[in-house]
N, C-alpha and C positions, 0 to 999 in steps of 0.2 A: 274367891277364898273356903266360903263356905259351904259351896257344894261341892268345893274338892275336898274340901273334911270329911261331908256326906259319905264322897263315895267308898273316901276311903278309909269310913268307920262301915264300910256295907264288906267290902271285901277281908276286912281284919275279920268282921263277923263272922263272912262265909268260908274262910280257914282255920275257923276255932270250932265252928259246924262243920267242917271236916273231918276234923281229928279226933270230938265225941262220938263222931261214927265211927271212925274206924277201932274204935275201942270198947262201942259198947255190943253186945252181945244182945240182949232181948231183944227179940223180931220187936215188936210194939213199938219201943222205945224207939228202936232206928229210926220207926217207918218217922214217926213222927216231929224227929233231926230231920225228915228227907224233905216235908213237910215247912217245916221252918226253915229247913237252906234253900225248899222253892222260894219264898216267899223271898229271901231278899235279894232272891236271883230276879224276884219279879220289879221289886226295887229297885236295881240295879238298872236293869232295863232304863228304869225312863231315865236316869243320869249319863247312864253313854251304851255301844254296844247294842241298840234295841234287840236284836235281829237275835244275836248271839245269846242272851241274858235270858232271853225268853227261851228259847231254847233250853242253854242250861236249865229254868226251869222246870222245863217240861218232864226234863231226864230225869229231876229232880223225881216231881211226883212219879214216875214212872218205878223207878222205885222204892217210894214207900208205900204202894198197891200189889209192886211184890212180896212186899215183907208181907202183908198182912192185909183181909179181907173185914175189917171189924168198922162197924157203922160211923166211929167219927172216924178214919184212914179216910174209908170210897166218897166216907157224901163229902170230907174238905178235897179230897183227889179230885173226881171231877167235876166239881166247881169248879175247882181250881183252874184245872186242862181247859173247860170252857171257858173259861175269861182268857189265859193264856192264846190258844185258838183266833178269838175273837179278836186282840191284838196281834197277831203276827197278821192277821188276814188284813190289814190295810198296812202291811211292806212286801208281803210277796203274798200269789196263788191264794188271790181272795176270796175267791168260791168254796174250791177244798179248803180253806180253812175255816172258810166258816162252817162247811157245812161238820166240818168233825166238832168244833165247838156245839152249834146244835145238837149232836145224835150225845156228847157229855155233856150237856146241859142236864138234857131229856133223862142218862143216869141217873142224874146228881138227883132229881124226880122220886127217885123210889126210896132216899132216904128224909127228902125233908116235903113233908104233906102239910096240908091246909090243915087239918089238925093237931097236930103237933108240931107245927117250928110254921104257925100262918106270916112272918112278917122276911125269915127268909126263905119261904115258897114262896111268897108275893118277888124279892126278889128277884130271882129264880125265875119265875117268867116272864120277870121282865127284861132282863139279859137275853129267854128267852127271843122274846120280843126284836130287841135289836137286830139281834144277831139277822132273824127273817127279817128286817126290812136295810138289810146292807147287804143282801144277795142279790147279783145280779147273771145272772141266769138265764134271761130269756123268760124263768113266770115272773115276772114284778108280778101282774095282779094277781096271784095268788097268794103270790109270800109278803105284799101285802095286807091282802083277808089273813094270812095266819097272825102275823104279825098283832094282827090288832086282835084276834082272837089270847092270842099269850096276853098285851094291853090289857087286857078285857078283865086275865085272873085276877092280873096286881089290883088295877084298878076295886074292881068289889072289897077286897081287902082293904087296903088303905081309902077307898073313902068316907071310912068313919074315922077319917083322922084331915081334916080337907085342909085343913094349918098347916099338915105335915111337910117339909119339903120332899118326900116322896113321893106325894100323892102329884106337887105342883109340875111331881119328876114323869111322872106316868099319867099323866094327864094332855102333858105339854109333846112326850109324846103317842099318843092317841092324838090329836090333834096336828103331827106331823104326817100320820099315818092318811091319816083323813083329805089333809091337801097331795099330797102322792099319787091316792088317787082318783083329786077331781082333775090331775094332770092327765091323766091316763083313758075318760070317762067314756062310753060310748057312744054317747050324746049331755046336749048340754044342761037338761035337765036333771038327768045322774049328775050333772058336774059339780054345780046349784048345790041338789044333796050334798053332796062328799062337804064342797065346802060351806054348808051349812051349820053341817056334824061336828067340824074344823074349827068353826069361829067358836061353836061351845065352849070346847076340851079349851082351844087358851085361851079362853075366857077366865076359865077356869082355874088354869095354870096361873094367868094373871097374878090375879086375887094372894097367891103367894110368895109371886117374888114379886116384890118390893123394891124401887128404884132405892134406896136407903140399904135394905141390909143384901141384895143381889142384882146392884147395879144389871152388869152385864147383861143376867137372864132377862131381865125387864126387859132391856133393850132389843133383844133376840126376837121374844113373845112380840114382844107391840109393834115387833118389823112384822111378825108373822099374819098377825089379826089385820096389818097394816095389806098385805098380798089376798087377804084374803075378802078383804073386802071388795078392795081396787077388780078383782076376778071374777067377781058380782057382778058385780059394773059392768063389764067387759062382757057379760052374757045375758046384760036386757035387765037386770033386774037393779028395781030400783034404783036408777044408775046414779044419778047430781048426790040424792044420799050416800051412795056405796060409795064414788071417789072419794064424797068430805071426809065421811070416819075413813077414808083409809090414809085419804089426808092426816088428819087429826092422830093414829095413833101411828105413823113412819116420822110426827114432829115429835107426841112424844119416845121414838128409841133417840130421835136423833138430841135433846138431855144428855145420854151415854156414849152415844156416836159422837166424837167432836174431831174437829178437823185432824188436832194433831193428837190425840188421841188413837182413834181407831181411822185414817184416815181411808181407808181400804171403801170400810163399813156406813163413812159418812159420807163419799164417796156414790156411793150405789145408795143411798137413801134417799143424800137429794135429788140424783137421777131418778126411780121412783117415785118420787113428787113431783118433776117436773112433769113425766110418764099425765100425771093424773089431771094435772092441772093441764095437759094440752088436750087429753081426751076432754073432760068436763069445759073446753072450748069449744068445742064442734057441738056441744046438743042447748049451753044459754040459748038466752037471746041474744041479738047481733049488741046491742046499747052493753052488752056485758062481755064478751069473748078479750074484745082487749087485753081487759086485766085480766084475767084466765093464761092469756099467751103471755102479756108481760111478767105473772108468777114461774109460767112453765119459762119463762128464759131464763130469769132471776137462779132456779132451780138446776135448767139444764144448764147454762155457764158457769158453776159454781163444780158442778160434778163433772165436766171439763176439766176446768180448772186442772184441779183435785188429782186427774190421773196426766196430764202434759207431764212428759220428759219419768213417766214410770213406763215399769217393766207390759202395765195395765195395759198394753195397745189397743187391746179392742174391747174393753170400757170404753177408751180415750173416744175412740171413734163413734163407740154408740151414740152415749153423748151429744160426742157433736153432730151426728146423722140429723137425730132427733135435735137436734138445736138449728140445726137450716132447714127442720122441716119446720119448728116457729115461725122462723122467720119468713118462710116464703108462705104461710100463712098469715102474719103482720104484714107483709108487702101487698099483699091481695087486697085490706082491709084498708090501711093507712093509703096505700100511694105512696112509700116514700122510696126512695134510691139508696138510701142509709140498712132497708133492713135486705135488700135486692144486696149489699155489697155483705151486709155482714151472711145472708146465707149463701154467697158465697164463699168465701174465708171456713163456714163454719165443714160444709157439705166438703172445701179441700182438704181442711184437716181429717172428717172422717176415712179420708183414701188412706192415710197411712199403711190403719189397721186393718184394712181390706184390701181383699187379694182374689185376682182374677180366678182360684183356679181352689185356693178355701170357701173362700165365701162368695160367689159369684154374679148369687142375687144384689146383693146388695152394694156388689163392687159397677155393676151394670145399670141401677139407677141411683147409687151417686154419679157417676157421667152423665146420665140424662135429664138429672135437675142441675148438674153444673152446666150441662148445654143450652135448658133453659133460661136461666141467666144471664147467661150470654148470645141467647138472643133474644131477651127480652132488652135488653142494655144495647142494644145494634152491633152488637159480633157479629158477625155472619161467621168468618174462617173459626172463631175462635168455639164458636157452640158444632161444626160442623162436626171439630176433631172427637170432640166430645157425645157426641151421633154416636158418632165410626165406632169411640170405641165398648160403646155401651149396645150396638149391633154383635158386632166381633164376640163379644161378651155371652148378646141374650143368646145367639145359634146353640152355647151346647145345651141351653136347659128350656128353650124356648124360641121355636121358632119362628110362631107365630108375631111375637113377641120384637123379633129380628126385625119379620117384612116391617112392621109396624112401622119397628125404625128407620128401617129401608127409605117410607114412603115420605117421612117427613124430612128425613136429609135432601130426597129428591125435591121437594119442595123450597128446602130454602135455597138451593141452587137454583131453581129454575126464577129465583129471586132478582 
């Protein structure tokens, strides 16, 4: 009822504004009414028909621009057009609309300077950074670097208020930018440098977004910190320490990402923790491997359970695939039949979301591991069937692997 009432109120406000516009003769005042009309359409777009209402808002701001070129009108028009095109980009024509957003935000900088309106200027540079960061036009590296330039301009102003919400938001944006840069770095050293930068900004943001005041942001930022630490570990930097740091931050995000309230985030975080424990099991001495593998099993099993029966079949399969890999290691260490059985079950579950066309490597390797389990269990024919399926798909992407699999099949048949 409350949402319907809000929609009704907005529609009535729009009706009244249109009447006032039709009667107003003063161009400056009429332009201000069009700005108010545009703002109401923007609010309505958050309730219903987002595309149509965003377009209506753009038309209203365009009418205001025709009537007046005063600083007040032009500042509002250019800034709001930038924001409207930004929102429209996530509905249709992403890159076109983002470039239009950038164009209008840049125009707005003529009216919002660092000297005259520092905080509005900072917000505008932050919005520009977001637009650049969201572009997907094949120039990702340059776009991210440009986004960092914009975020840094906002950061310089807001860094004087390190406890402010705005500072936390900008720091988080810089952290995300450097995290994205690390994913397309030219080499591991460069990637590690970017990850270290990301860590420093996420840490600043974490000081602002406390669990008590901003629980969802708290969880998101600690998840990002977990990602940074585990990726540094994967690059070979203080591996044990960084994996453990990553796990601690993931666990902090779970204080908010509960299974009931945020099932997808819970499942993904449990998966990330499980992977970190599995990686730790590979670098610790033998007496401790079992402990880390059991922790990996616990978290990956929990992740797989969350995604069971949902539309997230890729997440379900990914969790089961890695759970199968954990059981494989447990079976090798403890030589227990129960782990082989669990390994087989996990890998069979993983096939649910893998496809020989869309995910050929995962599909083929899963059949390979299933074949291995059958072979170790003394089931020769079943093993051959799965080796053959792995070989069939491997021929599409790795001829050498396909030849190796054919040789394995021949060796088993000769037994």
